[in-house]
C-alpha positions, 0 to 999 in steps of 0.5 A, spaced: 685 683 523 683 677 518 676 677 516 671 672 516 664 670 514 660 666 520 653 663 519 649 666 525 642 663 527 641 666 534 642 659 537 647 656 542 652 653 537 653 659 532 653 664 538 659 659 541 662 659 534 662 667 534 665 667 540 671 662 538 672 666 532 673 673 535 677 670 541 682 667 535 682 675 532 677 675 526 673 680 524 667 677 524 661 678 518 655 675 521 650 672 516 643 670 518 637 668 514 629 669 514 628 663 510 620 662 512 622 658 518 617 657 524 622 659 529 623 666 526 624 669 533 631 666 532 633 672 528 632 677 534 636 673 538 642 673 532 641 680 532 643 680 540 648 675 539 652 679 533 652 686 537 654 683 544 659 678 541 662 684 537 661 682 530 663 687 525 657 687 521 650 683 521 646 681 515 639 678 514 638 675 507 631 673 505 630 667 502 623 663 502 624 655 503 617 654 504 617 654 496 619 647 497 617 645 504 619 638 506 621 640 513 617 641 519 621 648 520 618 650 513 612 646 512 605 644 516 608 638 519 609 637 526 615 638 530 617 632 534 616 632 541 619 629 547 624 624 544 629 620 547 636 621 545 636 615 542 630 617 538 634 623 536 640 620 534 636 615 529 635 617 522 634 624 518 629 627 522 623 631 519 626 638 522 632 637 517 631 642 511 633 640 505 640 642 502 639 648 507 647 648 509 649 648 502 644 654 500 647 658 506 654 657 505 653 659 498 650 665 500 656 666 505 661 664 500 658 670 495 659 675 501 666 672 503 668 673 496 666 681 496 669 682 502 676 678 500 675 674 506 678 667 506 675 664 512 668 662 513 665 659 520 659 654 521 656 651 527 655 644 525 656 638 530 656 631 528 655 628 535 648 631 537 645 632 530 649 626 526 642 625 522 643 631 518 647 630 512 649 637 511 653 637 518 658 631 517 665 632 516 665 629 509 660 635 507 664 640 510 670 638 506 666 637 499 664 644 500 671 647 502 673 644 495 667 647 492 669 654 494 676 654 492 674 651 485 667 655 484 669 663 485 674 668 482 678 669 488 678 662 490 681 660 483 686 666 483 687 667 490 694 667 494 691 663 499 686 657 501 679 659 502 678 655 509 671 653 512 672 652 520 667 648 524 670 648 531 665 645 534 664 639 530 666 634 534 664 637 541 658 635 545 653 640 547 656 640 554 663 641 551 660 647 547 656 650 553 663 650 557 667 653 552 662 658 551 661 660 558 669 660 558 669 666 553 663 670 556 657 668 552 651 669 555 646 664 553 640 667 555 641 671 549 640 665 544 634 661 543 635 654 540 627 652 540 624 649 533 617 650 535 617 657 540 610 660 542 608 666 539 611 670 544 618 667 543 618 662 549 621 655 547 617 649 547 622 645 552 620 639 548 623 639 541 629 635 540 633 642 540 630 644 547 632 637 549 639 637 547 640 644 550 637 642 557 641 636 557 647 640 555 646 645 561 645 639 566 651 636 564 655 642 567 651 643 573 646 648 570 639 649 570 636 655 565 631 660 567 624 658 564 
């Protein structure tokens, strides 16, 4: 089996990508981050998802992006609530964490080099989060090129390092539909940016809104 390192947040998208990678025959090494996010309950979800969907190993890296702040997820800034789809898709939202995917992918690349894994997976999506600069195809293409230039195993490699983004052009409804086909239990996941202390989703942030609409488009309603 080919080895792959996959970024796993514990949310809907990355859970689906893990199921897709496993269906393609990859031995998946899942990587999550405790980075000072207000929705750290997602790490519990990530552990559940990794176990249920057959990750070979699951690591949690500790970094503290609260040192820089600049995001509603890592600083004392209110998370936007009850926004329309038009508002969600306009501009760079305050929930964007500066350079987060660049940082996360750098960690994933380091682990991949140690493992000898030439495949990395990330659940970025350019439709629902078009305002996030580090979710765009241009960024992914640039990072893949960097990966092959910046690592010893990339420079000396017998094969190309590939960054897989299987849900890049899929709608939330399509992502959920694909995950259900692959047997993903979305009850294990959490997408909320501002959950309660007990880990209950707020139901009002952008991520909760997009998740709900994705299920509704499939004729489904999640239990509260």
